[in-house]
C-alpha positions in Angstrom: 100.8 94.6 108.6 100.0 91.4 106.9 100.9 90.2 103.6 97.4 90.8 102.5 97.3 94.3 103.7 100.6 95.1 102.4 99.4 93.8 99.0 96.2 96.0 99.0 98.2 99.2 100.0 100.7 98.4 97.3 97.9 97.6 94.8 96.7 101.4 95.1 100.0 102.3 93.1 99.2 102.1 89.3 102.5 101.2 88.4 102.8 98.2 91.0 99.1 97.0 90.0 100.1 97.0 86.5 103.2 94.9 86.9 101.4 92.8 89.3 98.6 92.0 86.5 101.4 91.3 83.8 103.1 88.7 85.7 100.1 86.6 86.8 100.5 84.2 84.0 104.1 83.3 85.2 103.0 83.3 88.6 100.3 80.7 87.5 102.5 78.3 85.8 104.9 78.5 88.9 101.7 78.0 91.2 100.9 74.7 88.9 104.6 73.5 89.1 104.5 73.7 93.0 101.2 72.5 93.3 102.2 69.4 91.1 105.4 68.8 93.3 103.5 68.7 96.4 100.9 66.5 95.2 103.5 64.0 94.1 105.4 64.2 97.6 108.4 65.4 95.6 110.9 67.4 97.5 112.5 70.7 96.1 115.8 68.7 96.2 114.4 65.8 94.2 112.7 68.0 91.6 115.9 70.1 91.2 118.0 66.8 90.7 115.4 65.4 88.0 115.3 68.7 86.1 119.2 69.7 86.2 118.3 72.9 87.9 119.2 74.1 91.6 117.1 73.4 94.5 116.4 77.3 94.9 115.1 77.4 91.4 112.6 74.7 92.0 110.6 76.9 94.6 110.6 80.6 93.8 
């Protein structure tokens, strides 16, 4: 099963679908941070060092 197929199946569950929609604003911010990091050729480690956070926090 692909990720897309799994998502389509899970979206049939109303509770899952509602939670998915609710988290989209946060996911949009996360995606923007990741895209900016990649476009600037900044590694997760470099980002974590410059923001005083852990490397795992730098990429969800």
